[in-house]
C-alpha positions in Angstrom: -37.9 -7.2 -18.3 -35.2 -5.3 -16.4 -33.9 -7.6 -13.0 -33.5 -6.0 -10.2 -30.3 -5.2 -8.8 -30.8 -5.3 -5.0 -28.1 -2.5 -3.1 -26.8 -2.6 0.3 -25.2 0.6 1.7 -21.7 -0.1 2.9 -20.9 1.1 6.6 -17.4 1.8 6.3 -15.6 2.7 3.5 -13.3 -1.1 2.7 -9.8 1.9 2.1 -10.2 2.6 5.6 -9.0 -1.4 6.9 -5.9 -1.0 5.3 -2.6 -1.4 7.4 -0.6 1.3 7.1 3.0 -0.1 6.0 4.9 0.0 9.6 2.1 -1.6 10.5 2.4 -4.2 8.1 5.9 -4.8 8.8 5.0 -6.6 12.4 4.4 -10.7 11.9 0.7 -11.3 12.3 -0.2 -14.0 15.0 -1.2 -17.1 14.1 -5.1 -17.7 15.2 -5.2 -21.1 16.8 -9.2 -21.1 15.5 -8.4 -19.4 11.6 -8.8 -22.0 8.8 -6.6 -22.0 6.4 -7.6 -20.5 2.7 -8.9 -22.5 0.3 -7.5 -21.9 -2.9 -9.1 -20.0 -5.9 -10.8 -21.9 -8.6 -9.3 -21.0 -11.9 -12.2 -19.0 -13.4 -13.9 -20.7 -16.7 -14.1 -18.5 -19.4 -17.2 -19.8 -21.7 -17.4 -19.2 -25.6 -13.8 -18.9 -26.1 -12.6 -19.8 -29.3 -10.5 -22.6 -29.4 -7.2 -23.2 -30.8 -7.1 -25.9 -34.1 -8.1 -29.1 -31.4 -6.5 -27.2 -28.5 -7.7 -26.2 -25.2 -7.5 -22.8 -24.6 -6.7 -20.9 -20.9 -6.3 -18.0 -19.5 -3.3 -16.3 -18.8 -3.1 -15.6 -15.3 -0.4 -13.7 -13.6 2.3 -15.5 -10.6 0.6 -14.6 -7.3 2.2 -11.5 -5.6 4.7 -12.0 -3.4 5.2 -12.1 0.1 7.0 -9.2 0.9 4.9 -5.5 0.2 6.2 -3.6 -3.1 9.1 -1.3 -3.2 7.2 1.3 -5.7 6.6 4.4 -4.3 4.1 7.2 -5.3 4.8 10.1 -6.4 4.3 12.3 -3.0 0.1 13.8 -3.4 -0.9 11.3 -5.5 -3.9 9.6 -3.5 -4.2 6.6 -5.4 -0.5 5.6 -5.2 -0.9 6.0 -1.2 -4.1 3.8 -1.6 -2.1 1.6 -3.9 0.0 1.6 -1.1 -1.8 0.8 1.6 -3.8 -1.8 0.2 -0.6 -4.2 -1.3 0.3 -3.5 3.0 -3.0 -4.6 4.5 -3.0 -7.7 2.0 -1.0 -9.5 4.2 -2.9 -8.1 7.2 -5.1 -10.6 9.0 -8.7 -11.7 7.5 -10.2 -11.5 10.5 -9.1 -7.9 11.5 -8.7 -6.7 7.9 -11.0 -6.3 4.3 -8.5 -6.1 2.3 -6.9 -9.3 3.6 -10.0 -11.3 4.0 -10.0 -10.3 0.1 -7.1 -11.9 -0.8 -8.1 -15.0 1.6 -10.8 -15.6 -0.4 -8.6 -15.3 -4.2 -8.7 -14.0 -7.2 -12.4 -14.8 -8.8 -13.3 -12.7 -5.5 -11.5 -10.1 -6.0 -12.8 -9.6 -9.8 -16.2 -10.3 -8.7 -15.9 -7.5 -6.0 -14.3 -5.0 -9.0 -17.3 -5.9 -10.8 -20.3 -4.9 -8.3 -19.0 -1.9 -7.5 -18.4 -0.9 -11.5 -22.5 -1.8 -11.7 -23.0 0.2 -8.1 -20.8 3.7 -9.6 -23.0 2.7 -12.8 -26.5 3.0 -11.3 -25.6 5.5 -9.1 -24.5 7.8 -12.4 -28.1 6.5 -13.9 -30.0 8.2 -11.1 -27.7 10.8 -11.3 -27.1 10.2 -7.6 -23.4 12.7 -7.6 -23.4 11.8 -3.9 -24.0 8.4 -4.9 -21.4 8.5 -8.2 -18.6 9.3 -5.4 -19.3 7.4 -2.9 -19.3 4.3 -5.5 -16.3 5.2 -7.3 -14.2 5.5 -4.0 -15.4 1.7 -3.4 -14.8 1.1 -7.3 -10.8 2.7 -7.2 -10.4 0.4 -3.9 -11.2 -2.1 -5.5 -8.9 -1.6 -8.6 -6.4 -1.3 -6.9 -6.7 -4.7 -5.0 -7.0 -6.4 -8.2 -3.5 -3.9 -9.5 -1.8 -5.5 -6.5 -3.3 -9.0 -7.2 -1.8 -8.4 -10.8 1.8 -7.5 -9.6 0.6 -4.6 -11.0 1.5 -1.5 -10.3 -0.1 2.1 -11.4 2.9 3.6 -13.1 1.9 0.4 -15.9 -0.8 2.1 -16.3 0.0 5.9 -16.6 2.3 4.6 -18.6 -0.5 2.8 -21.0 -2.3 6.1 -20.4 0.7 8.4 -22.2 1.0 6.5 -24.8 -3.0 7.1 -26.3 -2.3 10.8 -25.4 -3.0 12.7 -28.4 -4.6 9.3 -30.2 -8.0 9.3 -31.5 -9.5 6.7 -29.1 -11.4 5.5 -32.6 -7.5 4.6 -33.9 -7.2 3.0 -30.8 -9.7 0.4 -30.3 -9.1 -0.5 -34.0 -5.1 -1.2 -33.2 -5.8 -3.4 -30.9 -6.0 -7.3 -31.7 -9.3 -9.0 -32.0 -9.9 -11.2 -29.1 
């Protein structure tokens, strides 16, 4: 028996609160009532293979710097522009910016939201709701940009990987990957 998933509608797209690079250059005012962000707990990997007697840990890249990236998108690249806005907004006030709030809550929350948006997009696809797929895809791409910024990945890193895969059968490319 399948579990039902509760879908709650969003009132505004999350990218609407992302600051522009000019806005993020201004120092944020310290809020006397604001509580310091709790450090994110490391994600536990269940059923991970163990090397002979040694515990394995999931590798996490270093946290992004406190400065916005110097990466510049191609003109007319909407994902690149979104990436720049997300990168700038992560340094904002978590009480005023959804993006900054996500970063304050840590990598596990960022990953959770990315997964939720992927599931919501999938549900809309199964329902055959074209507008719903478009709406949820926008949310999914926004949360993917949040994850990329958190991991220190710029869009060109992913575009280069896509270029590398051009002309290679998907089945051959998948078979060439190292087993987990």
